C-alpha positions as CSV (number, residue, x, y, z in Angstrom):
1,M,48.2,60.4,34.3
2,P,46.0,59.8,37.4
3,F,46.7,56.7,39.6
4,S,44.0,54.0,39.9
5,R,42.8,53.3,43.4
6,K,44.4,49.9,43.3
7,K,47.8,51.5,42.5
8,I,47.3,54.0,45.3
9,R,46.6,51.3,47.8
10,R,49.6,49.3,46.7
11,K,51.8,52.3,46.9
12,S,50.5,53.1,50.4
13,R,51.2,49.6,51.6
14,F,54.7,49.8,50.1
15,H,55.4,53.1,51.9
16,G,53.9,51.8,55.1
17,A,56.4,48.8,55.0
18,I,59.3,51.1,54.4
19,G,58.2,53.3,57.2
20,V,58.2,50.4,59.6
21,L,61.7,49.3,58.6
22,W,63.0,52.9,58.8
23,A,61.5,53.3,62.3
24,I,63.3,50.1,63.5
25,L,66.6,51.2,62.0
26,V,66.8,54.8,62.9
27,G,65.4,55.4,66.3
28,S,62.3,53.6,67.5
29,V,62.8,51.7,70.7
30,V,62.1,48.0,70.2
31,P,61.7,46.1,73.4
32,A,64.3,43.4,74.1
33,V,63.4,39.8,74.7
34,A,61.2,39.5,77.7
35,G,63.2,39.3,80.9
36,E,66.6,40.1,79.4
37,G,66.6,43.9,79.8
38,R,68.7,46.0,77.4
39,L,70.6,43.9,74.9
40,R,74.4,44.0,75.2
41,F,76.7,43.2,72.3
42,V,80.5,43.1,72.0
43,F,82.9,43.4,69.1
44,I,86.1,41.4,69.6
45,T,89.1,41.9,67.3
46,C,92.9,41.7,66.9
47,C,94.9,44.9,66.6
48,R,92.2,46.8,68.5
49,D,93.9,50.2,68.3
50,E,94.6,50.3,64.6
51,A,93.2,53.4,62.8
52,F,91.2,51.2,60.5
53,F,88.7,50.4,63.3
54,G,87.8,54.1,63.7
55,P,84.9,53.9,61.2
56,V,83.9,50.5,62.5
57,K,83.4,52.0,66.0
58,Q,81.5,54.9,64.5
59,G,79.2,52.4,62.7
60,L,78.6,50.3,65.8
61,R,77.8,53.4,67.9
62,D,75.3,54.7,65.3
63,A,73.7,51.3,65.1
64,A,73.6,50.8,68.8
65,R,71.8,54.1,69.2
66,A,69.3,53.3,66.4
67,M,68.6,49.8,67.8
68,D,68.7,50.9,71.5
69,V,71.3,48.4,72.6
70,A,74.6,48.7,74.4
71,C,77.8,47.8,72.4
72,D,81.4,47.5,73.4
73,F,84.6,47.2,71.3
74,I,87.5,45.2,72.7
75,G,90.4,43.2,71.5
76,T,94.1,42.2,71.6
77,P,96.9,44.7,71.0
78,G,98.4,42.6,68.2
79,V,97.7,39.3,66.5
80,D,97.2,36.6,69.2
81,V,94.4,34.2,68.4
82,V,94.6,32.4,71.7
83,A,94.2,35.6,73.7
84,Q,91.4,36.7,71.3
85,A,89.5,33.4,71.8
86,A,89.9,33.9,75.6
87,L,88.2,37.3,75.2
88,V,85.2,35.5,73.6
89,R,85.0,33.2,76.6
90,K,85.2,36.2,79.0
91,A,82.4,37.9,77.1
92,L,80.2,34.8,77.5
93,A,80.9,34.7,81.2
94,E,80.0,38.4,81.5
95,G,76.6,37.8,79.9
96,Y,76.8,39.5,76.6
97,H,73.7,38.7,74.4
98,G,75.6,38.7,71.1
99,I,79.2,38.8,69.7
100,A,80.7,40.2,66.6
101,L,84.0,38.5,66.1
102,N,86.9,39.3,63.8
103,I,87.7,35.7,62.6
104,I,91.2,36.2,61.4
105,D,92.1,32.5,61.4
106,P,90.0,29.8,59.7
107,V,90.2,27.3,62.6
108,A,91.4,29.0,65.8
109,F,87.9,30.2,66.7
110,D,85.8,27.2,65.8
111,E,85.6,25.8,69.3
112,V,84.8,29.1,71.1
113,V,82.2,30.0,68.5
114,R,80.6,26.6,69.0
115,E,80.6,27.2,72.8
116,A,78.8,30.5,72.3
117,R,76.1,29.0,70.1
118,Q,75.6,26.1,72.6
119,K,74.9,28.8,75.2
120,G,72.4,30.5,72.9
121,V,74.7,33.5,72.1
122,P,74.7,34.5,68.4
123,V,78.0,35.2,66.7
124,V,78.5,37.1,63.5
125,A,81.9,37.7,61.9
126,F,83.0,41.2,61.0
127,N,86.1,42.4,59.1
128,T,87.4,38.9,58.5
129,D,85.3,35.7,58.2
130,D,85.9,32.0,58.1
131,R,84.6,30.8,54.8
132,R,87.1,28.0,54.3
133,T,86.0,25.6,57.0
134,P,82.8,24.8,58.8
135,N,82.1,27.3,61.6
136,A,79.1,28.0,63.8
137,R,79.0,31.7,63.2
138,L,75.7,32.8,61.7
139,A,77.0,35.3,59.1
140,G,79.9,37.5,58.1
141,I,80.0,41.2,57.1
142,C,83.3,41.7,55.4
143,Q,85.1,42.2,52.1
144,N,85.7,39.4,49.7
145,Y,89.4,39.6,50.2
146,Y,90.7,37.5,47.3
147,A,88.5,39.4,44.9
148,A,89.7,42.7,46.3
149,G,93.3,41.7,45.8
150,L,92.6,40.6,42.3
151,A,90.8,43.9,41.6
152,L,93.7,46.0,42.8
153,G,96.3,43.9,40.9
154,R,94.3,44.3,37.7
155,A,93.8,48.0,38.2
156,A,97.5,48.7,38.9
157,T,98.2,49.4,35.2
158,F,100.8,52.0,36.2
159,I,103.2,49.1,36.8
160,P,104.7,48.0,33.5
161,S,104.6,44.3,32.5
162,G,107.7,42.4,33.4
163,S,108.4,44.6,36.5
164,K,109.4,43.4,39.9
165,V,107.3,44.8,42.8
166,L,107.3,44.8,46.6
167,L,104.2,43.2,48.2
168,T,103.7,44.0,51.9
169,Q,101.7,42.7,54.8
170,H,101.5,44.5,58.2
171,D,101.1,41.2,60.1
172,R,101.4,37.5,59.5
173,G,98.7,35.1,60.4
174,I,95.7,37.1,59.2
175,S,93.7,35.2,56.6
176,A,92.3,38.4,55.0
177,L,95.8,39.7,54.2
178,D,96.8,36.3,52.9
179,D,93.7,36.3,50.6
180,R,94.4,39.8,49.3
181,L,98.0,38.8,48.7
182,R,96.9,35.7,46.7
183,G,94.6,37.8,44.6
184,L,97.3,40.4,43.9
185,Q,99.7,37.6,42.9
186,D,97.2,36.0,40.5
187,A,96.6,39.3,38.8
188,L,100.3,40.2,38.6
189,R,101.3,36.8,37.3
190,Q,99.1,37.4,34.2
191,R,101.3,40.4,33.3
192,K,104.6,38.6,34.0
193,I,105.2,40.8,37.0
194,T,107.4,39.2,39.8
195,W,107.5,40.2,43.4
196,K,109.1,40.0,46.8
197,V,106.8,39.6,49.9
198,I,107.7,41.1,53.3
199,C,106.0,41.7,56.6
200,S,106.5,45.4,57.3
201,T,105.0,45.3,60.8
202,N,102.0,47.2,62.2
203,E,104.1,50.0,63.6
204,P,103.9,53.0,61.2
205,D,107.5,54.4,61.6
206,R,109.1,51.0,61.6
207,A,107.1,49.9,58.6
208,T,108.2,53.0,56.7
209,Q,111.9,52.3,57.5
210,I,111.6,48.6,56.5
211,I,109.9,49.4,53.2
212,A,112.5,52.2,52.4
213,A,115.3,49.7,53.2
214,E,113.9,47.1,50.8
215,L,113.6,49.7,48.0
216,Q,117.1,50.9,48.6
217,A,118.5,47.3,48.6
218,D,116.9,46.4,45.3
219,P,116.9,49.2,42.6
220,Q,114.8,47.0,40.3
221,I,111.8,47.5,42.6
222,R,110.1,50.8,42.0
223,F,106.5,49.9,43.0
224,V,104.9,48.8,46.3
225,L,101.5,47.1,46.7
226,G,100.2,47.0,50.3
227,T,97.5,44.6,51.6
228,G,96.4,46.7,54.7
229,L,96.2,50.2,56.1
230,T,99.5,50.5,58.0
231,D,101.7,49.2,55.2
232,T,99.9,51.2,52.5
233,E,100.5,54.4,54.5
234,A,104.1,53.4,55.2
235,A,104.8,52.6,51.5
236,G,103.6,56.2,50.6
237,H,105.8,57.7,53.3
238,A,108.8,55.7,52.3
239,I,108.5,57.0,48.7
240,E,107.8,60.6,49.8
241,R,110.9,60.7,52.1
242,H,113.4,58.8,50.1
243,F,112.4,58.4,46.4
244,A,110.3,61.5,45.5
245,G,110.4,62.5,41.9
246,K,112.2,59.2,40.9
247,G,109.4,57.3,39.3
248,Y,108.3,55.3,42.4
249,A,104.7,54.7,43.2
250,A,102.5,52.6,45.5
251,A,98.9,51.4,46.0
252,G,97.1,49.5,48.6
253,F,94.1,49.3,50.9
254,D,91.8,51.5,53.2
255,L,91.1,55.1,53.7
256,T,92.6,57.6,56.1
257,P,93.2,61.4,55.7
258,E,96.9,60.6,55.1
259,I,96.2,58.0,52.5
260,L,93.9,60.4,50.7
261,R,96.5,63.2,50.9
262,M,99.1,60.9,49.2
263,L,96.5,59.9,46.6
264,R,96.1,63.5,45.7
265,S,99.8,64.0,45.4
266,G,100.2,61.0,43.2
267,V,102.6,59.0,45.5
268,L,99.7,56.5,46.0
269,R,97.9,55.7,42.8
270,I,95.0,53.5,44.0
271,T,93.5,52.4,47.3
272,V,90.7,49.9,47.9
273,D,87.9,50.9,50.3
274,Q,86.3,48.1,52.3
275,Q,83.7,50.4,53.9
276,P,84.5,49.7,57.6
277,Y,81.6,51.8,58.8
278,A,79.3,49.1,57.4
279,Q,81.3,46.4,59.2
280,G,80.4,48.1,62.5
281,F,76.8,49.0,61.7
282,Y,75.3,45.9,60.2
283,P,76.5,43.3,62.8
284,V,74.7,45.3,65.5
285,V,71.5,45.4,63.4
286,Q,71.7,41.7,62.6
287,L,72.3,40.7,66.2
288,A,69.5,42.9,67.5
289,L,67.0,41.5,65.0
290,Y,68.1,38.0,65.7
291,C,67.8,38.4,69.5
292,R,64.5,40.1,69.4
293,F,62.6,38.5,66.5
294,G,64.7,35.4,65.4
295,I,65.5,37.0,62.1
296,M,68.6,35.2,60.8
297,P,71.7,37.2,60.0
298,C,72.9,36.9,56.4
299,D,76.3,37.4,54.7
300,L,77.1,40.8,53.4
301,D,80.0,41.8,51.1
302,A,81.4,45.1,52.4
303,G,82.7,45.8,48.9
304,A,86.0,46.7,47.2
305,T,85.7,50.2,45.8
306,L,88.7,51.4,43.9
307,V,89.6,55.0,45.0
308,T,91.9,57.3,43.0
309,N,92.9,60.9,43.1
310,R,89.6,61.9,41.4
311,D,87.7,60.8,44.5
312,V,89.7,62.6,47.2
313,D,87.7,65.8,47.5
314,R,84.4,63.8,47.9
315,L,85.8,61.5,50.6
316,L,88.2,63.6,52.6
317,D,85.6,65.2,54.9
318,L,83.8,61.9,55.4
319,T,87.1,60.2,56.3
320,R,87.9,63.0,58.9
321,K,84.4,62.5,60.4
322,G,85.0,58.8,60.8
323,Y,82.5,57.5,58.2
324,R,84.9,56.4,55.5
């Protein structure tokens, strides 16, 4: 049926608006605020060398190129909120125009975020946000961690009711891991499943040894549920090396080629993808739009996609390329 002229004009205006948005996001050079030169942003995190942040870095690089800004990624080697806050103050002194901050503690960064805002420097959270207490950050791009833990706990139907499981964290003092743990526990409690909680450390080989030792010490425990990347990989490795073919299994969080390999083999049954690429990409876009046009950042849920062995072939190449 032919379109009316009114419909054609409306459609043209719609496509024109989409074209403007696409040009901004994928390559047109939008001038920075007058007198400021090229915008410079910095991501500041804990555990800066963890494999999880590979897709985050890929996302921020792609967004920086699209928005014509400079973007750095820095952080502490482990979990040290005092040192991480000091990096924020250092970034302010060095003249960065915007900061993406991994707010792993609900109170430790309140003062330094307030200092940044008083100096006119916008701050958005990435990976972990402070949604428990008042905070001057403008928005957060991260997973709803409690809901993600709850989803994994409910999906882990391979664990029989009444079982005892091992729950792991790769570090203490990270609110995201605590929230996932709480969600897992609430889901498991409904099925009368009990647990032991340990910190397996963020060192892959040591984490594997610690998890294997826990399983060997308590034959009642045949299932492991991780709350992060390192402990999820380590749980799979511990089962492969010491309990293969004996009815043990694990599940957890994040995507790496190794996690996908163990999903395919059945050692890992489920992993939860929090889409770290998006956690690198969207903060850059939001900071650039705020600095240039005053467009306020908004909260975005990075998601909690349940990944099983059926999804491995589709995701493996993207994971190797750093997008998933």
